[in-house]
N, C-alpha and C positions, 0 to 999 in steps of 0.2 A: 487574506481571504481570496479564493479563486472562484470566478464565475465560469460555469460550463454552459455553452450555448449549443442547442440543437435546433434544426429547422426541419419542418415537414409541411407538405401540402396535400390536401384531400378535397373531396366535395363537401359542401356545407352540411348536407344530410349525413354523410358518414362522420363528419366532425362532431356533430351532436351525439351520435351513438358512441363514438370513441371516448368522449369526455364523460358521458353519463354512465356508460355500461362497462367500459374496459379499462381506461387509464387509471381510474381511482383504485381499482383492484390490483393493478400490475405495477406500473411505473411509480405512481405516487406512493403506494404502500411501501415499495422497496426504497425509494428515496428517504422516506420518513424513518425506516427501520435501519438505515445505514449510519453508523457512528461517524460523526464528522460532517454530516449534511446539515447545513445551516438554514436552508429554505429553498422553496420552489416558487418560481413565478412563471405563469403561462400566459403568453400573449397570443391573441387570435385576431386576424383581420379577414373579413369576408368581402369578396368582390366577385360579381358575375357567377355566382354558384360555387365558387371555390373558397376554401378556408385555408389560410396561411398561418401556420403556427411557429412561434419562437418560444422555446422553453429555456429558461434560465435557472440553473440550479447553483446554489452557493455552497462552497466547501471550505473547511478549515485548511486543507492542504492537498497536495497531490497524493499523498498516502491515503487520505480519506477518500479521494476519488477512486483510487485503486480498490478500495473495499467494495465499491459499487460496480466497477468496470472490469477488474482484472488488471493484468500487467500493462496493457497498452491503453492509456487513458484517452487517446485521440480517436479511437474507434467508437462509433455510436453503439449503444446497447439497445437491442430490439427484443421483443417478445414474440412468441410463435404466431399470434394472430395479428400482429402489426401490419402484415402484408394485405390483410383484408380491408384495412382502412386507408393505407397510403399506397399509391401506385408506384412510387419510387422511395426506396429506403436509402437516404443519403448515408454514405459510409463513415463520414467523419464528423466530429464536433469541433468547436473552437473553445479555447480557454483564454481568459483574460484575468490579470490581477485586478482586484477591486481596490481602487485608490481612495475613493470616498463612498461612504454608505450612510445616507441620511434618511433612510426609510423609516416611516412610522410603523408600528405593529398593527396588525389587523388586516382585514380584507376590504376591498372596494371602498 
């Protein structure tokens, strides 16, 4: 299993709109529709009016990631309106092999 990690920062106000109005219909829908995606974990930390996101997606293999990203799995994938939410679109993501996975199913 491979973990793909993306980072982004925006204002707390824009972060709420991003999660409630945009991400669910774009990124999350695409993750869930991609064969080989094993899950999505979104982390958010708010400090002084800014929201810091870490998004961790889990994949069966690099080939599964390519079904989502195209040939270069190290480049972040963005949607047309992402620039409305994030002042900087980080160009790359990180990948890690998952060595231990003891997560329970369910949310919160």
